[in-house]
Every structure is written in structure tokens, then in C-alpha cells.
C-alpha positions as CSV (number, residue, x, y, z in Angstrom):
1,M,2.1,-26.4,6.1
2,L,-1.1,-24.4,6.1
3,N,-0.2,-22.8,9.5
4,A,3.2,-21.7,8.1
5,L,1.4,-20.1,5.1
6,E,-1.1,-18.3,7.3
7,V,1.7,-16.9,9.5
8,V,4.0,-15.9,6.6
9,T,1.1,-14.2,4.8
10,T,-0.1,-12.3,7.8
11,V,3.4,-11.1,8.6
12,I,4.1,-10.0,5.0
13,V,0.8,-8.1,4.8
14,G,1.4,-6.7,8.3
15,V,4.8,-5.3,7.4
16,M,3.3,-3.9,4.2
17,V,0.7,-2.1,6.3
18,G,3.4,-0.8,8.6
19,V,5.4,0.7,5.6
20,E,2.3,2.3,4.1
21,F,1.1,3.6,7.5
22,S,4.6,5.1,8.0
23,V,4.5,6.7,4.5
24,A,1.0,8.2,5.2
25,F,1.5,9.4,8.8
26,I,5.2,10.0,9.3
27,M,7.2,10.3,6.1
28,S,4.8,12.6,4.2
29,R,4.7,14.9,7.2
30,I,8.4,15.0,7.5
31,L,8.8,15.7,3.7
32,N,6.1,18.3,3.7
33,A,7.9,20.2,6.6
34,L,11.2,20.5,4.7
35,P,12.1,23.9,3.3
36,G,11.9,24.9,-0.3
37,D,12.0,22.2,-2.9
38,S,13.4,19.5,-0.6
39,G,10.0,18.0,0.2
40,Q,8.9,17.6,-3.4
41,L,12.3,16.1,-4.3
42,G,12.0,13.7,-1.3
43,H,8.5,12.7,-2.5
44,A,9.9,12.1,-6.0
45,H,12.7,10.0,-4.7
46,G,10.3,8.0,-2.4
47,G,8.0,7.5,-5.4
48,R,10.9,6.1,-7.5
49,M,12.1,3.8,-4.6
50,L,8.8,2.5,-3.3
51,G,7.3,2.5,-6.8
52,A,9.7,-0.3,-7.7
53,V,9.0,-2.4,-4.6
54,M,5.4,-1.9,-3.7
55,P,3.8,-3.5,-6.8
56,V,5.5,-6.8,-6.1
57,W,4.5,-6.5,-2.4
58,Y,0.9,-5.8,-3.1
59,I,0.5,-8.5,-5.8
60,G,2.6,-11.0,-3.8
61,S,0.4,-10.4,-0.8
62,L,-2.7,-10.9,-2.8
63,V,-1.4,-14.1,-4.3
64,L,-0.4,-15.4,-0.8
65,V,-3.9,-14.7,0.5
66,A,-5.5,-16.4,-2.5
67,V,-3.3,-19.5,-1.9
68,W,-4.3,-19.4,1.8
69,A,-8.0,-19.2,0.9
70,A,-7.7,-22.1,-1.6
71,A,-5.6,-24.3,0.7
72,G,-7.7,-23.7,3.7
73,W,-11.1,-23.7,2.0
74,H,-12.7,-26.0,4.5
75,H,-11.1,-24.5,7.5
76,H,-12.4,-22.0,10.1
77,G,-11.9,-18.4,9.0
78,T,-11.8,-18.9,5.3
79,G,-14.6,-16.3,4.8
80,L,-12.3,-13.8,6.6
81,V,-9.4,-14.7,4.3
82,V,-11.5,-14.3,1.2
83,T,-12.8,-10.9,2.4
84,A,-9.2,-9.8,3.1
85,G,-8.3,-10.9,-0.4
86,G,-11.1,-8.8,-1.8
87,L,-9.9,-5.8,0.2
88,L,-6.3,-6.4,-1.1
89,A,-7.7,-6.6,-4.7
90,L,-9.4,-3.3,-4.0
91,S,-6.2,-1.8,-2.8
92,V,-4.4,-3.0,-6.0
93,A,-7.2,-1.5,-8.1
94,M,-7.0,1.8,-6.1
95,S,-3.2,1.8,-6.7
96,V,-3.4,1.3,-10.4
97,L,-6.3,3.6,-11.1
98,L,-5.7,6.4,-8.6
99,L,-2.3,6.5,-7.0
100,V,0.2,5.2,-9.6
101,P,-0.7,7.8,-12.3
102,I,0.1,10.6,-9.8
103,N,3.2,8.8,-8.5
104,N,4.5,8.2,-12.1
105,R,4.2,12.0,-12.8
106,N,5.7,13.0,-9.4
107,R,8.7,10.8,-9.6
108,T,9.9,12.7,-12.7
109,W,9.4,16.2,-11.4
110,T,12.2,18.5,-10.6
111,P,12.0,22.1,-9.5
112,E,12.5,23.1,-13.2
113,N,9.8,20.9,-14.8
114,R,7.1,20.3,-12.2
115,P,3.6,21.6,-13.0
116,V,2.0,24.6,-11.3
117,D,-0.5,22.3,-9.5
118,W,2.1,19.9,-8.1
119,K,1.1,20.5,-4.5
120,Q,-2.6,19.8,-5.3
121,Q,-1.6,16.6,-7.0
122,L,0.5,15.4,-4.1
123,N,-2.4,16.3,-1.7
124,R,-4.7,14.2,-3.9
125,W,-2.3,11.3,-3.8
126,G,-2.1,11.7,0.0
127,R,-5.9,11.5,0.4
128,W,-6.1,8.4,-1.8
129,H,-3.2,6.9,0.1
130,Y,-5.0,7.4,3.4
131,A,-8.0,5.5,2.0
132,R,-5.8,2.7,0.7
133,V,-4.1,2.4,4.1
134,A,-7.5,2.0,5.7
135,V,-8.3,-0.8,3.2
136,I,-5.1,-2.7,3.8
137,I,-5.4,-2.3,7.6
138,A,-8.9,-3.8,7.4
139,A,-7.4,-6.7,5.3
140,F,-4.7,-7.3,7.8
141,A,-7.1,-7.3,10.7
142,L,-9.2,-9.9,9.0
143,L,-6.1,-12.1,8.3
144,A,-5.0,-11.7,12.0
145,T,-8.5,-12.7,13.1
146,A,-8.6,-15.7,10.7
147,L,-5.4,-17.0,12.5
148,T,-7.4,-17.5,15.7
């Protein structure tokens, strides 16, 4: 049963990393290259869509890692799992404190009501998102290593 939990947790975190990596390095660049207001509108739509899903994914991943650490406390690799859990907790804190406030503003913006500094705010979100992606990649790598 522990093996199944380890694999399921690693896959769920890995897919989350893939989605966030895609947002950072593919989708943002596509949206930023669109003409006129299309890019900002795409960012707003993405913020609404992913903003509804990602909190469950992040918290769910953290819970799964905590269960793995508790269930496998006396097994090889538990330190890696606990460290990965700490990194996922950091990613949740980063999300709540740094990214969600910007995302909550952005998802309501239209060309008529967005602030003058909207590009700077999206750039700030992007920089924090890169840092968060690095954190969750590190967590995923630790989980994958703990499987061996």
C-alpha cells in the first residue's frame, strides 16, 4: 500500500510541475506575444481557470506527501520526503502571499478597468512564478529520488 501511495503522490506532484512549467515557459510567452489586449485577456482567463484548480492540487499534493512521510517514517528516503513536503509548504506560502493577490486582481481586469501598471504586475507574478516552479521541481526531484 505504501508503494502505491509513493507512486501516486509522485505522479500527481510531477503532473503539477509539468502544468506549472508549461504556464511559466510556454503559455506565458504565447500570451505575451498576442497582439493588443488579447494577451492580458488570456492571462485573466487562465487566472480564473487555473486559480480554481491549483489550490486543490497544491494542498492535495502537500497532504499526500505528509501521509507518505508519516506512513513511511521508518523507511529509506523519509528525510527526502519530509524535505519535499517542506518545499511544497513553501510553494503554498509563496502562492498565498505573493502570487494569489496579483492573480486575484488580474483575473478581473478588462481593457476598460485594468490599472496603468498591469504589465508590471504580470511581470512580477511571472518572476515569482519562476521561483515557485523551481521550488516544486526540487520537491518533485526529492520525491522521485525517495522512490529508489
